[in-house]
C-alpha positions as CSV (number, residue, x, y, z in Angstrom):
1,M,-34.0,33.4,0.6
2,S,-36.6,35.5,2.4
3,G,-38.0,34.7,5.8
4,F,-41.3,33.6,4.3
5,D,-39.5,31.0,2.1
6,I,-38.2,29.2,5.2
7,F,-41.6,27.6,5.7
8,F,-41.6,26.0,2.3
9,D,-38.0,24.9,2.3
10,G,-37.9,21.2,3.0
11,N,-40.6,20.1,5.5
12,N,-40.3,23.0,7.9
13,L,-44.0,24.0,7.8
14,I,-45.0,20.3,8.2
15,R,-42.7,20.0,11.2
16,L,-44.2,23.1,12.9
17,F,-47.7,21.7,12.5
18,Q,-46.5,18.4,13.8
19,G,-45.2,20.3,16.8
20,L,-48.7,21.9,17.1
21,L,-50.3,18.4,17.1
22,V,-48.0,17.4,19.9
23,V,-49.1,20.4,21.9
24,V,-52.8,19.6,21.3
25,K,-52.3,15.8,22.0
26,L,-50.5,16.3,25.3
27,S,-52.9,19.0,26.4
28,V,-56.0,17.0,25.6
29,I,-54.8,13.8,27.3
30,S,-53.6,15.7,30.4
31,L,-56.8,17.8,30.6
32,I,-59.2,14.8,30.3
33,L,-57.4,12.8,33.0
34,G,-56.5,15.8,35.2
35,L,-59.9,17.3,35.2
36,I,-61.5,14.0,36.2
37,L,-59.0,13.4,39.0
38,G,-59.5,17.1,40.0
39,V,-63.2,16.6,40.5
40,V,-62.6,13.6,42.7
41,L,-60.0,15.4,44.8
42,G,-62.3,18.5,45.0
43,I,-65.0,16.4,46.5
44,L,-62.6,14.9,49.0
45,R,-61.5,18.4,50.0
46,T,-65.0,19.1,51.2
47,T,-65.4,16.0,53.3
48,S,-65.4,15.9,57.1
49,F,-62.0,14.1,57.2
50,K,-59.5,16.7,58.3
51,V,-56.4,14.6,57.5
52,I,-57.6,14.2,53.9
53,R,-58.3,17.9,53.6
54,V,-54.9,18.9,55.0
55,V,-53.0,16.4,52.7
56,L,-54.8,17.7,49.6
57,K,-54.2,21.3,50.6
58,I,-50.5,20.6,50.8
59,Y,-50.7,18.8,47.5
60,L,-52.2,22.0,45.9
61,E,-49.7,24.3,47.5
62,I,-46.8,22.2,46.1
63,F,-48.0,22.9,42.6
64,R,-48.7,26.6,43.4
65,V,-45.3,27.3,45.1
66,V,-42.9,25.1,43.1
67,P,-42.4,26.2,39.5
68,L,-43.7,23.7,37.0
69,L,-40.4,23.6,35.2
70,V,-38.7,22.4,38.4
71,L,-41.3,19.6,38.7
72,L,-40.7,18.6,35.1
73,F,-36.9,18.4,35.8
74,V,-37.5,16.4,39.0
75,F,-39.8,13.9,37.3
76,Y,-37.6,13.7,34.2
77,Y,-34.1,13.5,35.7
78,I,-34.5,12.4,39.4
79,V,-37.5,10.1,39.6
80,P,-36.2,7.7,36.8
81,E,-32.9,7.5,38.6
82,L,-34.6,6.6,41.9
83,L,-36.8,4.0,40.2
84,N,-33.9,2.8,38.0
85,S,-36.1,2.9,34.9
86,E,-36.4,5.0,31.7
87,V,-39.5,7.2,31.2
88,S,-40.2,9.0,28.0
89,N,-40.4,12.8,28.0
90,Q,-44.0,12.7,26.8
91,V,-45.0,10.4,29.7
92,V,-43.3,12.7,32.1
93,S,-45.0,15.7,30.6
94,I,-48.5,14.1,30.8
95,S,-47.9,12.9,34.4
96,V,-46.7,16.3,35.7
97,F,-49.5,18.1,33.9
98,I,-52.2,15.7,35.2
99,L,-50.9,16.3,38.8
100,W,-50.9,20.1,38.2
101,I,-54.3,20.2,36.5
102,S,-55.9,18.0,39.2
103,A,-54.5,20.2,41.9
104,E,-55.9,23.4,40.3
105,M,-59.2,21.7,39.4
106,S,-59.7,20.4,42.9
107,D,-59.5,23.9,44.3
108,L,-62.1,25.1,41.7
109,V,-64.4,22.3,42.6
110,R,-63.9,22.8,46.3
111,S,-64.8,26.5,46.1
112,G,-67.8,25.8,43.9
113,I,-69.2,23.2,46.3
114,E,-68.6,25.3,49.3
115,N,-70.5,28.2,47.7
116,V,-73.7,26.2,47.1
117,P,-76.4,27.9,49.2
118,V,-77.0,26.2,52.6
119,Q,-80.8,26.2,51.8
120,Q,-80.1,23.8,48.9
121,I,-78.3,21.4,51.2
122,E,-81.1,21.6,53.8
123,I,-83.6,20.7,51.0
124,G,-81.6,17.6,50.2
125,K,-81.5,16.6,53.8
126,S,-85.3,17.0,54.1
127,L,-85.7,14.7,51.1
128,G,-83.6,12.1,52.9
129,F,-80.5,12.3,50.7
130,N,-77.4,10.6,52.0
131,S,-74.0,12.3,51.6
132,W,-73.3,10.9,48.1
133,Q,-76.8,11.7,46.9
134,Q,-76.2,15.2,48.1
135,Y,-73.1,15.5,46.0
136,Y,-74.7,13.8,43.0
137,Y,-78.0,15.7,42.9
138,I,-77.2,19.1,44.5
139,L,-73.6,19.9,45.3
140,L,-71.9,18.9,42.1
141,P,-74.5,20.2,39.6
142,Q,-74.8,23.5,41.4
143,G,-71.1,23.8,42.4
144,V,-69.4,22.9,39.2
145,I,-71.3,25.1,36.7
146,P,-70.2,28.4,38.3
147,V,-66.5,27.4,38.0
148,I,-66.7,26.6,34.2
149,P,-65.1,29.9,33.2
150,G,-62.2,29.1,35.6
151,V,-61.9,25.6,34.0
152,I,-61.7,27.1,30.5
153,N,-59.0,29.5,31.7
154,L,-57.1,26.6,33.1
155,V,-57.3,24.9,29.7
156,T,-55.7,28.0,28.1
157,R,-53.0,28.0,30.8
158,V,-52.2,24.3,30.1
159,I,-51.9,25.0,26.3
160,K,-49.5,27.9,26.9
161,T,-47.5,26.0,29.5
162,T,-46.7,23.3,27.0
163,S,-44.0,25.7,25.8
164,L,-41.9,24.6,28.8
165,L,-41.8,21.0,27.6
166,M,-39.0,21.9,25.1
167,M,-36.7,21.9,28.2
168,I,-37.0,18.2,28.6
169,G,-36.7,17.5,24.9
170,V,-40.4,17.2,23.8
171,T,-40.6,18.2,20.1
172,E,-43.4,20.7,20.5
173,M,-43.7,23.9,18.5
174,I,-41.1,26.0,20.3
175,R,-38.4,23.3,20.1
176,V,-39.1,22.6,16.4
177,G,-39.1,26.4,15.7
178,T,-35.8,26.8,17.6
179,Q,-34.2,24.0,15.5
180,I,-35.4,25.6,12.3
181,I,-34.1,29.0,13.3
182,E,-30.7,27.5,14.1
183,N,-30.4,26.1,10.6
184,Y,-31.1,29.5,9.0
185,T,-29.5,32.0,11.3
186,V,-26.6,32.7,8.9
187,K,-28.6,32.5,5.7
188,V,-31.7,34.3,6.8
189,P,-30.9,36.7,9.8
190,I,-34.6,37.4,10.3
191,A,-35.5,33.7,10.5
192,S,-36.5,34.0,14.2
193,L,-38.9,36.8,13.4
194,W,-40.8,34.7,10.9
195,V,-40.7,31.4,12.8
196,Y,-41.6,32.7,16.2
197,G,-44.2,35.0,14.5
198,L,-46.0,31.9,13.1
199,I,-45.7,30.2,16.5
200,F,-47.2,33.2,18.1
201,F,-50.1,33.1,15.7
202,L,-50.7,29.4,16.3
203,Y,-50.8,29.8,20.1
204,F,-53.1,32.8,19.7
205,A,-55.4,30.8,17.4
206,L,-55.6,28.1,20.1
207,C,-56.0,30.3,23.2
208,Y,-57.9,33.4,22.1
209,P,-61.2,31.6,21.3
210,L,-61.1,29.8,24.6
211,S,-60.5,33.1,26.5
212,K,-63.5,34.7,24.7
213,L,-65.6,31.6,25.5
214,A,-64.6,31.9,29.2
215,A,-65.6,35.6,29.2
216,Y,-68.9,34.8,27.4
217,V,-69.8,32.0,29.9
218,E,-69.0,34.3,32.8
219,R,-71.2,37.1,31.5
220,R,-74.1,34.6,31.0
221,Q,-73.7,33.4,34.6
222,V,-73.6,37.0,35.9
223,N,-76.6,38.1,33.9
224,G,-78.6,35.0,34.6
């Protein structure tokens, strides 16, 4: 049996694509909820309430300092013990990813809002806008658009980071691929080359167009 034949032996190819669907599903759910929460937190980080800003800054630093794998282990092994309840690995994955994405998104939104020209804010005040009207009509529209390339790059990071989920038993592509390789190691010594090669291609097919889109949007913004 050649390395290529592995994909058509049994349902190996189907299993790999099912793992791909798991990656896409978890990424999409986490991104939708995480980005929405991140916008809210980003707005709160620009308010005049110092306590809120400090708490959310600490929240961001936790996800920047602590490796995501450690957080996955904490939520998967420790939190259920403390709560005396069972939580599925996919629920843990989505929860941790939402917290991580919202932290990163909040910083993007904060930086975007704070970079809105002061003249625009003064115009809003002259028109009698209150704080929420300032956010709705001026700060968010002008603050979020410049950070779109950063948001797209965050999407690619999320997709790539789903490879860590195999460590808590999620049947994503890497875990499925590893299981397939273990079954063929003796029979097909180069099984890992073929299987991981396909996984490499699938991740590339997901992430490369997004990275090019981010670069294109950034160029359009720079060139006006």
